A tleap script that builds the chain and sets N, CA, C and O, in Angstrom:
source leaprc.protein.ff14SB
mol = sequence {
  NMET VAL ALA GLY GLU MET VAL LEU TYR TYR
  THR PRO GLU ASN LYS LYS GLU SER ALA LYS
  LEU LYS GLY ILE LEU VAL GLN MET GLY VAL
  ARG ILE LYS MET ILE THR GLN GLU GLN VAL
  GLN GLN LYS VAL GLY PHE LEU ALA GLY VAL
  GLU GLY PHE THR GLU GLN PRO GLY ALA ALA
  ALA ASP GLY ALA GLU GLU MET ASP ARG GLU
  ILE MET VAL MET LYS ASN PHE THR GLY GLN
  ARG MET SER GLU LEU PHE SER ARG MET ARG
  ARG ALA GLY LEU GLY ARG MET ASP TYR LYS
  ALA VAL LEU THR GLU GLN ASN VAL ASN TRP
  THR PHE LEU GLU LEU TYR ARG GLU ILE LYS
  ARG GLU HIE GLU ALA MET HIE ALA GLY GLN
  LYS GLY GLU GLY ASN GLY GLN GLU CSER
}
set mol.1.N position { 107.944 100.572 78.156 }
set mol.1.CA position { 107.039 100.903 79.248 }
set mol.1.C position { 105.611 100.539 78.841 }
set mol.1.O position { 105.178 100.832 77.727 }
set mol.2.N position { 104.902 99.909 79.742 }
set mol.2.CA position { 103.506 99.568 79.524 }
set mol.2.C position { 102.664 100.610 80.256 }
set mol.2.O position { 102.940 100.944 81.408 }
set mol.3.N position { 101.642 101.117 79.583 }
set mol.3.CA position { 100.814 102.168 80.177 }
set mol.3.C position { 100.186 101.705 81.477 }
set mol.3.O position { 99.620 100.614 81.550 }
set mol.4.N position { 100.286 102.522 82.483 }
set mol.4.CA position { 99.627 102.253 83.749 }
set mol.4.C position { 100.363 101.317 84.688 }
set mol.4.O position { 99.838 100.977 85.748 }
set mol.5.N position { 101.565 100.892 84.329 }
set mol.5.CA position { 102.318 100.038 85.253 }
set mol.5.C position { 102.661 100.834 86.506 }
set mol.5.O position { 103.089 101.987 86.440 }
set mol.6.N position { 102.460 100.187 87.642 }
set mol.6.CA position { 102.752 100.828 88.915 }
set mol.6.C position { 103.176 99.774 89.918 }
set mol.6.O position { 102.726 98.630 89.862 }
set mol.7.N position { 104.043 100.164 90.832 }
set mol.7.CA position { 104.407 99.312 91.954 }
set mol.7.C position { 104.098 100.066 93.236 }
set mol.7.O position { 104.557 101.190 93.442 }
set mol.8.N position { 103.312 99.428 94.094 }
set mol.8.CA position { 103.144 99.918 95.464 }
set mol.8.C position { 104.257 99.258 96.253 }
set mol.8.O position { 104.380 98.033 96.249 }
set mol.9.N position { 105.068 100.055 96.929 }
set mol.9.CA position { 106.241 99.507 97.599 }
set mol.9.C position { 106.312 100.007 99.033 }
set mol.9.O position { 106.293 101.209 99.300 }
set mol.10.N position { 106.395 99.051 99.944 }
set mol.10.CA position { 106.556 99.365 101.366 }
set mol.10.C position { 107.831 98.718 101.853 }
set mol.10.O position { 108.092 97.548 101.572 }
set mol.11.N position { 108.619 99.474 102.578 }
set mol.11.CA position { 109.803 98.914 103.221 }
set mol.11.C position { 109.875 99.481 104.639 }
set mol.11.O position { 109.711 100.684 104.839 }
set mol.12.N position { 110.121 98.608 105.623 }
set mol.12.CA position { 110.173 99.088 107.005 }
set mol.12.C position { 111.411 99.933 107.292 }
set mol.12.O position { 111.438 100.695 108.258 }
set mol.13.N position { 112.431 99.796 106.455 }
set mol.13.CA position { 113.643 100.585 106.653 }
set mol.13.C position { 114.215 100.952 105.296 }
set mol.13.O position { 114.161 100.162 104.354 }
set mol.14.N position { 114.755 102.141 105.204 }
set mol.14.CA position { 115.336 102.583 103.946 }
set mol.14.C position { 116.748 102.040 103.855 }
set mol.14.O position { 117.613 102.428 104.640 }
set mol.15.N position { 116.988 101.165 102.923 }
set mol.15.CA position { 118.313 100.578 102.773 }
set mol.15.C position { 118.761 100.703 101.332 }
set mol.15.O position { 117.961 101.041 100.459 }
set mol.16.N position { 120.037 100.433 101.072 }
set mol.16.CA position { 120.557 100.631 99.717 }
set mol.16.C position { 119.873 99.731 98.701 }
set mol.16.O position { 119.778 100.091 97.528 }
set mol.17.N position { 119.393 98.564 99.131 }
set mol.17.CA position { 118.682 97.679 98.218 }
set mol.17.C position { 117.388 98.340 97.728 }
set mol.17.O position { 116.985 98.155 96.579 }
set mol.18.N position { 116.746 99.108 98.607 }
set mol.18.CA position { 115.524 99.814 98.217 }
set mol.18.C position { 115.822 100.814 97.116 }
set mol.18.O position { 115.048 100.950 96.169 }
set mol.19.N position { 116.941 101.512 97.236 }
set mol.19.CA position { 117.334 102.485 96.213 }
set mol.19.C position { 117.622 101.779 94.890 }
set mol.19.O position { 117.289 102.299 93.825 }
set mol.20.N position { 118.239 100.596 94.950 }
set mol.20.CA position { 118.513 99.828 93.730 }
set mol.20.C position { 117.200 99.426 93.056 }
set mol.20.O position { 117.057 99.552 91.840 }
set mol.21.N position { 116.243 98.942 93.852 }
set mol.21.CA position { 114.959 98.535 93.289 }
set mol.21.C position { 114.269 99.729 92.641 }
set mol.21.O position { 113.749 99.618 91.531 }
set mol.22.N position { 114.261 100.853 93.318 }
set mol.22.CA position { 113.630 102.051 92.754 }
set mol.22.C position { 114.305 102.435 91.443 }
set mol.22.O position { 113.632 102.821 90.488 }
set mol.23.N position { 115.628 102.331 91.391 }
set mol.23.CA position { 116.357 102.641 90.163 }
set mol.23.C position { 115.953 101.747 89.009 }
set mol.23.O position { 115.789 102.209 87.880 }
set mol.24.N position { 115.793 100.468 89.298 }
set mol.24.CA position { 115.368 99.508 88.271 }
set mol.24.C position { 113.978 99.869 87.756 }
set mol.24.O position { 113.737 99.877 86.549 }
set mol.25.N position { 113.070 100.166 88.679 }
set mol.25.CA position { 111.708 100.512 88.283 }
set mol.25.C position { 111.689 101.785 87.433 }
set mol.25.O position { 110.958 101.861 86.446 }
set mol.26.N position { 112.484 102.775 87.812 }
set mol.26.CA position { 112.564 104.017 87.037 }
set mol.26.C position { 113.091 103.722 85.636 }
set mol.26.O position { 112.551 104.225 84.651 }
set mol.27.N position { 114.158 102.898 85.542 }
set mol.27.CA position { 114.715 102.532 84.230 }
set mol.27.C position { 113.661 101.841 83.355 }
set mol.27.O position { 113.651 102.005 82.135 }
set mol.28.N position { 112.786 101.076 83.986 }
set mol.28.CA position { 111.748 100.359 83.240 }
set mol.28.C position { 110.543 101.246 82.931 }
set mol.28.O position { 109.635 100.824 82.215 }
set mol.29.N position { 110.523 102.465 83.462 }
set mol.29.CA position { 109.402 103.363 83.224 }
set mol.29.C position { 108.186 103.061 84.069 }
set mol.29.O position { 107.068 103.429 83.709 }
set mol.30.N position { 108.393 102.389 85.198 }
set mol.30.CA position { 107.299 101.996 86.086 }
set mol.30.C position { 107.112 103.073 87.152 }
set mol.30.O position { 108.078 103.534 87.759 }
set mol.31.N position { 105.869 103.464 87.370 }
set mol.31.CA position { 105.560 104.427 88.420 }
set mol.31.C position { 105.682 103.731 89.772 }
set mol.31.O position { 105.217 102.603 89.938 }
set mol.32.N position { 106.305 104.404 90.734 }
set mol.32.CA position { 106.493 103.843 92.078 }
set mol.32.C position { 105.679 104.662 93.060 }
set mol.32.O position { 105.746 105.891 93.062 }
set mol.33.N position { 104.912 103.982 93.892 }
set mol.33.CA position { 104.212 104.664 94.980 }
set mol.33.C position { 104.726 104.056 96.276 }
set mol.33.O position { 104.470 102.890 96.577 }
set mol.34.N position { 105.450 104.859 97.030 }
set mol.34.CA position { 105.952 104.418 98.325 }
set mol.34.C position { 104.795 104.450 99.325 }
set mol.34.O position { 104.097 105.455 99.452 }
set mol.35.N position { 104.607 103.354 100.020 }
set mol.35.CA position { 103.543 103.245 101.018 }
set mol.35.C position { 104.156 103.515 102.387 }
set mol.35.O position { 105.161 102.910 102.762 }
set mol.36.N position { 103.544 104.424 103.119 }
set mol.36.CA position { 104.029 104.776 104.452 }
set mol.36.C position { 103.223 104.030 105.511 }
set mol.36.O position { 102.167 103.466 105.225 }
set mol.37.N position { 103.731 104.037 106.720 }
set mol.37.CA position { 103.004 103.388 107.822 }
set mol.37.C position { 101.626 104.011 108.016 }
set mol.37.O position { 100.689 103.326 108.424 }
set mol.38.N position { 101.498 105.283 107.732 }
set mol.38.CA position { 100.212 105.970 107.895 }
set mol.38.C position { 99.187 105.524 106.850 }
set mol.38.O position { 97.998 105.807 106.997 }
set mol.39.N position { 99.630 104.834 105.803 }
set mol.39.CA position { 98.724 104.433 104.719 }
set mol.39.C position { 98.316 102.965 104.763 }
set mol.39.O position { 97.532 102.538 103.916 }
set mol.40.N position { 98.810 102.182 105.705 }
set mol.40.CA position { 98.577 100.731 105.652 }
set mol.40.C position { 97.123 100.334 105.887 }
set mol.40.O position { 96.740 99.207 105.575 }
set mol.41.N position { 96.310 101.231 106.429 }
set mol.41.CA position { 94.889 100.919 106.623 }
set mol.41.C position { 94.027 101.426 105.466 }
set mol.41.O position { 92.800 101.349 105.525 }
set mol.42.N position { 94.665 101.941 104.421 }
set mol.42.CA position { 93.932 102.368 103.223 }
set mol.42.C position { 93.725 101.165 102.302 }
set mol.42.O position { 94.513 100.220 102.316 }
set mol.43.N position { 92.673 101.210 101.513 }
set mol.43.CA position { 92.397 100.141 100.543 }
set mol.43.C position { 93.485 100.136 99.472 }
set mol.43.O position { 93.964 101.191 99.056 }
set mol.44.N position { 93.865 98.949 99.036 }
set mol.44.CA position { 94.870 98.807 97.994 }
set mol.44.C position { 94.394 99.523 96.725 }
set mol.44.O position { 95.197 100.140 96.025 }
set mol.45.N position { 93.098 99.445 96.427 }
set mol.45.CA position { 92.559 100.127 95.244 }
set mol.45.C position { 92.794 101.617 95.275 }
set mol.45.O position { 93.151 102.208 94.255 }
set mol.46.N position { 92.602 102.236 96.419 }
set mol.46.CA position { 92.865 103.673 96.552 }
set mol.46.C position { 94.345 103.961 96.334 }
set mol.46.O position { 94.702 104.868 95.582 }
set mol.47.N position { 95.202 103.188 96.993 }
set mol.47.CA position { 96.641 103.414 96.888 }
set mol.47.C position { 97.130 103.242 95.451 }
set mol.47.O position { 98.064 103.922 95.024 }
set mol.48.N position { 96.501 102.334 94.706 }
set mol.48.CA position { 96.901 102.062 93.325 }
set mol.48.C position { 96.204 102.981 92.323 }
set mol.48.O position { 96.432 102.865 91.119 }
set mol.49.N position { 95.358 103.891 92.804 }
set mol.49.CA position { 94.687 104.833 91.908 }
set mol.49.C position { 93.580 104.220 91.078 }
set mol.49.O position { 93.280 104.699 89.985 }
set mol.50.N position { 92.964 103.153 91.596 }
set mol.50.CA position { 91.868 102.493 90.881 }
set mol.50.C position { 90.612 103.356 90.999 }
set mol.50.O position { 90.264 103.829 92.081 }
set mol.51.N position { 89.948 103.547 89.874 }
set mol.51.CA position { 88.743 104.365 89.849 }
set mol.51.C position { 87.691 103.808 90.805 }
set mol.51.O position { 87.498 102.595 90.898 }
set mol.52.N position { 87.015 104.712 91.514 }
set mol.52.CA position { 85.955 104.313 92.440 }
set mol.52.C position { 86.415 104.156 93.877 }
set mol.52.O position { 85.586 103.973 94.768 }
set mol.53.N position { 87.709 104.222 94.122 }
set mol.53.CA position { 88.232 104.107 95.482 }
set mol.53.C position { 88.630 105.481 95.990 }
set mol.53.O position { 89.257 106.269 95.281 }
set mol.54.N position { 88.260 105.749 97.218 }
set mol.54.CA position { 88.607 107.029 97.828 }
set mol.54.C position { 89.343 106.791 99.135 }
set mol.54.O position { 89.291 105.704 99.710 }
set mol.55.N position { 90.017 107.813 99.582 }
set mol.55.CA position { 90.757 107.722 100.837 }
set mol.55.C position { 89.795 107.496 101.999 }
set mol.55.O position { 88.728 108.105 102.069 }
set mol.56.N position { 90.192 106.612 102.905 }
set mol.56.CA position { 89.395 106.338 104.094 }
set mol.56.C position { 89.811 107.321 105.179 }
set mol.56.O position { 90.896 107.189 105.745 }
set mol.57.N position { 88.967 108.307 105.479 }
set mol.57.CA position { 89.357 109.276 106.502 }
set mol.57.C position { 89.499 108.594 107.862 }
set mol.57.O position { 88.732 107.693 108.200 }
set mol.58.N position { 90.463 109.026 108.612 }
set mol.58.CA position { 90.671 108.489 109.951 }
set mol.58.C position { 91.414 107.172 109.979 }
set mol.58.O position { 91.655 106.633 111.059 }
set mol.59.N position { 91.790 106.627 108.813 }
set mol.59.CA position { 92.567 105.386 108.787 }
set mol.59.C position { 93.945 105.685 109.363 }
set mol.59.O position { 94.657 106.560 108.871 }
set mol.60.N position { 94.308 104.960 110.394 }
set mol.60.CA position { 95.564 105.232 111.098 }
set mol.60.C position { 96.602 104.177 110.760 }
set mol.60.O position { 96.368 103.285 109.944 }
set mol.61.N position { 97.735 104.297 111.394 }
set mol.61.CA position { 98.846 103.367 111.169 }
set mol.61.C position { 98.714 102.111 112.032 }
set mol.61.O position { 99.678 101.359 112.175 }
set mol.62.N position { 97.540 101.877 112.606 }
set mol.62.CA position { 97.354 100.700 113.449 }
set mol.62.C position { 97.768 99.442 112.706 }
set mol.62.O position { 97.309 99.201 111.589 }
set mol.63.N position { 98.631 98.637 113.316 }
set mol.63.CA position { 99.078 97.390 112.727 }
set mol.63.C position { 100.357 97.509 111.934 }
set mol.63.O position { 100.965 96.494 111.596 }
set mol.64.N position { 100.786 98.729 111.625 }
set mol.64.CA position { 101.988 98.915 110.803 }
set mol.64.C position { 103.225 98.316 111.464 }
set mol.64.O position { 104.163 97.913 110.776 }
set mol.65.N position { 103.233 98.256 112.791 }
set mol.65.CA position { 104.412 97.740 113.495 }
set mol.65.C position { 104.679 96.272 113.184 }
set mol.65.O position { 105.808 95.806 113.338 }
set mol.66.N position { 103.652 95.532 112.746 }
set mol.66.CA position { 103.864 94.119 112.406 }
set mol.66.C position { 104.422 93.949 110.991 }
set mol.66.O position { 104.811 92.844 110.614 }
set mol.67.N position { 104.465 95.013 110.218 }
set mol.67.CA position { 104.968 94.940 108.851 }
set mol.67.C position { 106.486 95.088 108.873 }
set mol.67.O position { 107.029 96.180 108.703 }
set mol.68.N position { 107.152 93.955 109.087 }
set mol.68.CA position { 108.600 93.980 109.261 }
set mol.68.C position { 109.361 93.531 108.023 }
set mol.68.O position { 110.581 93.373 108.069 }
set mol.69.N position { 108.656 93.324 106.917 }
set mol.69.CA position { 109.283 92.903 105.653 }
set mol.69.C position { 108.839 93.854 104.550 }
set mol.69.O position { 107.770 94.460 104.624 }
set mol.70.N position { 109.676 93.974 103.530 }
set mol.70.CA position { 109.269 94.798 102.398 }
set mol.70.C position { 108.248 94.027 101.565 }
set mol.70.O position { 108.246 92.797 101.530 }
set mol.71.N position { 107.390 94.780 100.904 }
set mol.71.CA position { 106.349 94.187 100.075 }
set mol.71.C position { 106.182 95.036 98.823 }
set mol.71.O position { 106.266 96.263 98.863 }
set mol.72.N position { 105.945 94.351 97.715 }
set mol.72.CA position { 105.769 95.013 96.427 }
set mol.72.C position { 104.470 94.497 95.812 }
set mol.72.O position { 104.263 93.288 95.707 }
set mol.73.N position { 103.600 95.416 95.406 }
set mol.73.CA position { 102.350 95.058 94.734 }
set mol.73.C position { 102.407 95.659 93.335 }
set mol.73.O position { 102.570 96.868 93.173 }
set mol.74.N position { 102.272 94.802 92.329 }
set mol.74.CA position { 102.414 95.227 90.938 }
set mol.74.C position { 101.042 95.395 90.281 }
set mol.74.O position { 100.166 94.537 90.392 }
set mol.75.N position { 100.889 96.525 89.597 }
set mol.75.CA position { 99.638 96.832 88.895 }
set mol.75.C position { 99.925 96.917 87.396 }
set mol.75.O position { 100.875 97.575 86.973 }
set mol.76.N position { 99.101 96.250 86.606 }
set mol.76.CA position { 99.167 96.289 85.137 }
set mol.76.C position { 100.460 95.717 84.569 }
set mol.76.O position { 100.936 96.181 83.533 }
set mol.77.N position { 101.025 94.729 85.225 }
set mol.77.CA position { 102.226 94.057 84.720 }
set mol.77.C position { 101.817 92.828 83.928 }
set mol.77.O position { 100.932 92.084 84.351 }
set mol.78.N position { 102.448 92.608 82.790 }
set mol.78.CA position { 102.291 91.360 82.058 }
set mol.78.C position { 103.283 90.364 82.648 }
set mol.78.O position { 104.191 90.751 83.383 }
set mol.79.N position { 103.117 89.107 82.333 }
set mol.79.CA position { 104.070 88.094 82.784 }
set mol.79.C position { 105.478 88.396 82.293 }
set mol.79.O position { 106.454 88.206 83.018 }
set mol.80.N position { 105.572 88.871 81.052 }
set mol.80.CA position { 106.878 89.201 80.476 }
set mol.80.C position { 107.537 90.345 81.243 }
set mol.80.O position { 108.740 90.309 81.506 }
set mol.81.N position { 106.760 91.346 81.597 }
set mol.81.CA position { 107.325 92.488 82.333 }
set mol.81.C position { 107.729 92.086 83.759 }
set mol.81.O position { 108.725 92.586 84.284 }
set mol.82.N position { 106.967 91.193 84.382 }
set mol.82.CA position { 107.365 90.707 85.705 }
set mol.82.C position { 108.678 89.951 85.597 }
set mol.82.O position { 109.574 90.138 86.420 }
set mol.83.N position { 108.797 89.096 84.584 }
set mol.83.CA position { 110.046 88.354 84.382 }
set mol.83.C position { 111.215 89.309 84.172 }
set mol.83.O position { 112.303 89.095 84.705 }
set mol.84.N position { 110.988 90.353 83.401 }
set mol.84.CA position { 112.041 91.349 83.158 }
set mol.84.C position { 112.448 92.022 84.474 }
set mol.84.O position { 113.636 92.196 84.748 }
set mol.85.N position { 111.463 92.395 85.276 }
set mol.85.CA position { 111.750 93.041 86.563 }
set mol.85.C position { 112.562 92.112 87.461 }
set mol.85.O position { 113.577 92.526 88.022 }
set mol.86.N position { 112.127 90.869 87.601 }
set mol.86.CA position { 112.826 89.932 88.488 }
set mol.86.C position { 114.232 89.631 87.981 }
set mol.86.O position { 115.163 89.468 88.770 }
set mol.87.N position { 114.380 89.558 86.665 }
set mol.87.CA position { 115.696 89.330 86.080 }
set mol.87.C position { 116.629 90.507 86.373 }
set mol.87.O position { 117.789 90.312 86.735 }
set mol.88.N position { 116.126 91.702 86.216 }
set mol.88.CA position { 116.931 92.897 86.528 }
set mol.88.C position { 117.298 92.947 88.011 }
set mol.88.O position { 118.407 93.341 88.371 }
set mol.89.N position { 116.369 92.549 88.852 }
set mol.89.CA position { 116.653 92.530 90.296 }
set mol.89.C position { 117.782 91.553 90.603 }
set mol.89.O position { 118.680 91.865 91.385 }
set mol.90.N position { 117.739 90.368 89.990 }
set mol.90.CA position { 118.806 89.377 90.200 }
set mol.90.C position { 120.151 89.918 89.718 }
set mol.90.O position { 121.157 89.820 90.421 }
set mol.91.N position { 120.158 90.493 88.503 }
set mol.91.CA position { 121.407 91.031 87.955 }
set mol.91.C position { 121.977 92.154 88.815 }
set mol.91.O position { 123.191 92.350 88.849 }
set mol.92.N position { 121.117 92.889 89.505 }
set mol.92.CA position { 121.560 93.987 90.369 }
set mol.92.C position { 122.025 93.475 91.732 }
set mol.92.O position { 122.482 94.251 92.571 }
set mol.93.N position { 121.906 92.144 91.948 }
set mol.93.CA position { 122.347 91.573 93.210 }
set mol.93.C position { 121.351 91.722 94.341 }
set mol.93.O position { 121.704 91.580 95.512 }
set mol.94.N position { 120.109 92.008 93.995 }
set mol.94.CA position { 119.088 92.119 95.035 }
set mol.94.C position { 118.632 90.723 95.438 }
set mol.94.O position { 118.467 89.850 94.586 }
set mol.95.N position { 118.432 90.515 96.718 }
set mol.95.CA position { 117.935 89.226 97.193 }
set mol.95.C position { 116.489 89.035 96.780 }
set mol.95.O position { 115.850 89.937 96.239 }
set mol.96.N position { 115.995 87.848 97.046 }
set mol.96.CA position { 114.587 87.554 96.738 }
set mol.96.C position { 113.671 88.455 97.538 }
set mol.96.O position { 113.902 88.715 98.719 }
set mol.97.N position { 112.634 88.923 96.881 }
set mol.97.CA position { 111.582 89.630 97.602 }
set mol.97.C position { 110.454 88.628 97.776 }
set mol.97.O position { 109.727 88.326 96.829 }
set mol.98.N position { 110.314 88.122 98.978 }
set mol.98.CA position { 109.340 87.065 99.236 }
set mol.98.C position { 107.905 87.578 99.268 }
set mol.98.O position { 106.972 86.841 98.948 }
set mol.99.N position { 107.729 88.822 99.647 }
set mol.99.CA position { 106.386 89.379 99.786 }
set mol.99.C position { 106.091 90.254 98.572 }
set mol.99.O position { 106.457 91.428 98.522 }
set mol.100.N position { 105.424 89.650 97.603 }
set mol.100.CA position { 105.040 90.383 96.408 }
set mol.100.C position { 103.696 89.850 95.934 }
set mol.100.O position { 103.330 88.705 96.197 }
set mol.101.N position { 102.975 90.710 95.231 }
set mol.101.CA position { 101.655 90.329 94.741 }
set mol.101.C position { 101.343 91.131 93.492 }
set mol.101.O position { 101.988 92.136 93.190 }
set mol.102.N position { 100.343 90.661 92.780 }
set mol.102.CA position { 99.785 91.368 91.646 }
set mol.102.C position { 98.428 91.894 92.083 }
set mol.102.O position { 97.698 91.208 92.799 }
set mol.103.N position { 98.089 93.084 91.666 }
set mol.103.CA position { 96.783 93.663 91.982 }
set mol.103.C position { 95.703 92.828 91.304 }
set mol.103.O position { 95.768 92.585 90.099 }
set mol.104.N position { 94.706 92.386 92.078 }
set mol.104.CA position { 93.622 91.544 91.549 }
set mol.104.C position { 92.266 92.135 91.917 }
set mol.104.O position { 92.177 93.078 92.704 }
set mol.105.N position { 91.219 91.569 91.341 }
set mol.105.CA position { 89.861 92.007 91.675 }
set mol.105.C position { 89.544 91.782 93.143 }
set mol.105.O position { 88.730 92.500 93.723 }
set mol.106.N position { 90.188 90.779 93.751 }
set mol.106.CA position { 89.936 90.494 95.162 }
set mol.106.C position { 90.730 91.434 96.065 }
set mol.106.O position { 90.158 92.104 96.924 }
set mol.107.N position { 92.049 91.482 95.870 }
set mol.107.CA position { 92.858 92.239 96.841 }
set mol.107.C position { 92.734 93.749 96.686 }
set mol.107.O position { 93.179 94.489 97.563 }
set mol.108.N position { 92.150 94.219 95.612 }
set mol.108.CA position { 91.952 95.651 95.435 }
set mol.108.C position { 91.042 96.213 96.543 }
set mol.108.O position { 91.106 97.400 96.866 }
set mol.109.N position { 90.204 95.352 97.112 }
set mol.109.CA position { 89.266 95.766 98.167 }
set mol.109.C position { 89.837 95.620 99.578 }
set mol.109.O position { 89.200 96.047 100.541 }
set mol.110.N position { 91.006 95.036 99.715 }
set mol.110.CA position { 91.623 94.847 101.023 }
set mol.110.C position { 92.419 96.083 101.407 }
set mol.110.O position { 92.810 96.875 100.550 }
set mol.111.N position { 92.654 96.240 102.711 }
set mol.111.CA position { 93.604 97.268 103.109 }
set mol.111.C position { 95.005 96.744 102.801 }
set mol.111.O position { 95.208 95.542 102.632 }
set mol.112.N position { 95.952 97.650 102.732 }
set mol.112.CA position { 97.322 97.239 102.451 }
set mol.112.C position { 97.813 96.292 103.542 }
set mol.112.O position { 98.534 95.337 103.253 }
set mol.113.N position { 97.431 96.546 104.780 }
set mol.113.CA position { 97.817 95.680 105.893 }
set mol.113.C position { 97.204 94.289 105.741 }
set mol.113.O position { 97.878 93.290 105.989 }
set mol.114.N position { 95.939 94.213 105.337 }
set mol.114.CA position { 95.303 92.904 105.124 }
set mol.114.C position { 96.030 92.124 104.036 }
set mol.114.O position { 96.231 90.917 104.167 }
set mol.115.N position { 96.424 92.806 102.963 }
set mol.115.CA position { 97.161 92.141 101.890 }
set mol.115.C position { 98.508 91.644 102.406 }
set mol.115.O position { 98.917 90.526 102.094 }
set mol.116.N position { 99.189 92.457 103.181 }
set mol.116.CA position { 100.471 92.051 103.770 }
set mol.116.C position { 100.290 90.791 104.616 }
set mol.116.O position { 101.062 89.839 104.499 }
set mol.117.N position { 99.265 90.797 105.468 }
set mol.117.CA position { 99.019 89.635 106.341 }
set mol.117.C position { 98.730 88.373 105.527 }
set mol.117.O position { 99.191 87.290 105.885 }
set mol.118.N position { 97.976 88.502 104.444 }
set mol.118.CA position { 97.650 87.338 103.611 }
set mol.118.C position { 98.902 86.800 102.929 }
set mol.118.O position { 99.115 85.588 102.895 }
set mol.119.N position { 99.723 87.679 102.390 }
set mol.119.CA position { 100.956 87.244 101.738 }
set mol.119.C position { 101.869 86.579 102.759 }
set mol.119.O position { 102.487 85.556 102.466 }
set mol.120.N position { 101.956 87.148 103.941 }
set mol.120.CA position { 102.790 86.572 105.007 }
set mol.120.C position { 102.289 85.173 105.376 }
set mol.120.O position { 103.081 84.242 105.522 }
set mol.121.N position { 100.967 85.032 105.525 }
set mol.121.CA position { 100.376 83.739 105.879 }
set mol.121.C position { 100.678 82.706 104.793 }
set mol.121.O position { 101.070 81.581 105.100 }
set mol.122.N position { 100.498 83.083 103.526 }
set mol.122.CA position { 100.771 82.163 102.420 }
set mol.122.C position { 102.246 81.790 102.373 }
set mol.122.O position { 102.587 80.628 102.151 }
set mol.123.N position { 103.118 82.765 102.580 }
set mol.123.CA position { 104.556 82.513 102.544 }
set mol.123.C position { 104.959 81.529 103.650 }
set mol.123.O position { 105.723 80.594 103.413 }
set mol.124.N position { 104.433 81.755 104.857 }
set mol.124.CA position { 104.762 80.873 105.978 }
set mol.124.C position { 104.212 79.475 105.752 }
set mol.124.O position { 104.882 78.493 106.071 }
set mol.125.N position { 102.999 79.363 105.205 }
set mol.125.CA position { 102.406 78.050 104.943 }
set mol.125.C position { 103.210 77.306 103.879 }
set mol.125.O position { 103.420 76.098 103.990 }
set mol.126.N position { 103.654 78.012 102.867 }
set mol.126.CA position { 104.426 77.393 101.797 }
set mol.126.C position { 105.765 76.879 102.328 }
set mol.126.O position { 106.212 75.796 101.952 }
set mol.127.N position { 106.388 77.645 103.186 }
set mol.127.CA position { 107.703 77.251 103.693 }
set mol.127.C position { 107.628 76.284 104.871 }
set mol.127.O position { 108.612 75.611 105.177 }
set mol.128.N position { 106.482 76.204 105.531 }
set mol.128.CA position { 106.324 75.237 106.619 }
set mol.128.C position { 106.406 73.822 106.072 }
set mol.128.O position { 106.944 72.933 106.730 }
set mol.129.N position { 105.875 73.606 104.870 }
set mol.129.CA position { 105.903 72.292 104.247 }
set mol.129.C position { 107.293 71.888 103.788 }
set mol.129.O position { 107.565 70.702 103.600 }
set mol.130.N position { 108.176 72.861 103.606 }
set mol.130.CA position { 109.527 72.578 103.140 }
set mol.130.C position { 110.469 72.226 104.284 }
set mol.130.O position { 111.482 71.561 104.065 }
set mol.131.N position { 110.158 72.652 105.480 }
set mol.131.CA position { 111.011 72.348 106.623 }
set mol.131.C position { 110.944 70.859 106.922 }
set mol.131.O position { 109.860 70.281 106.997 }
set mol.132.N position { 112.066 70.266 107.087 }
set mol.132.CA position { 112.110 68.855 107.435 }
set mol.132.C position { 112.100 67.924 106.237 }
set mol.132.O position { 112.317 66.722 106.387 }
set mol.133.N position { 111.849 68.469 105.031 }
set mol.133.CA position { 111.876 67.614 103.843 }
set mol.133.C position { 113.310 67.253 103.513 }
set mol.133.O position { 114.226 68.060 103.673 }
set mol.134.N position { 113.485 66.056 103.059 }
set mol.134.CA position { 114.799 65.638 102.603 }
set mol.134.C position { 115.764 65.256 103.707 }
set mol.134.O position { 116.950 65.057 103.444 }
set mol.135.N position { 115.288 65.149 104.933 }
set mol.135.CA position { 116.212 64.792 106.016 }
set mol.135.C position { 116.137 63.304 106.376 }
set mol.135.O position { 116.798 62.844 107.307 }
set mol.136.N position { 115.316 62.560 105.620 }
set mol.136.CA position { 115.250 61.119 105.827 }
set mol.136.C position { 114.392 60.719 107.015 }
set mol.136.O position { 114.318 59.536 107.345 }
set mol.137.N position { 113.751 61.661 107.655 }
set mol.137.CA position { 112.911 61.345 108.806 }
set mol.137.C position { 111.460 61.524 108.411 }
set mol.137.O position { 111.115 62.399 107.617 }
set mol.138.N position { 110.617 60.676 108.981 }
set mol.138.CA position { 109.189 60.838 108.745 }
set mol.138.C position { 108.628 61.736 109.813 }
set mol.138.O position { 109.104 61.761 110.948 }
set mol.139.N position { 107.599 62.480 109.429 }
set mol.139.CA position { 106.962 63.363 110.421 }
set mol.139.C position { 105.798 62.677 111.058 }
set mol.139.O position { 105.134 63.257 111.917 }
savepdb mol mol.pdb
quit
């Protein structure tokens, strides 16, 4: 266990895969913070317990309905620990988690919803370039 490792985890529905992921994180000694729809307008820094961030009073669940995919934000993970986590997820038969991020100096200031939207935008842009490749047709 690495001191201060934490995962912020949001899932729109509680499914058995979520329980498997939580089990893996517990086995690794990683603290898990489940993010609720009521928390998506809070700053990622506050949710991750970063010093200097406080709860935003009156922040509502506005926009939570668009969060239709699970998302995992990792705090204080080394590359080796991320590899270990992903390897354990594969061995447990969990599918790819496309929406994941590492806590950074930039995204710590975003709301959880803003981070979700950015990851979604990047994911869609990355996969838009893959559609149509290899079919022998020019675009």
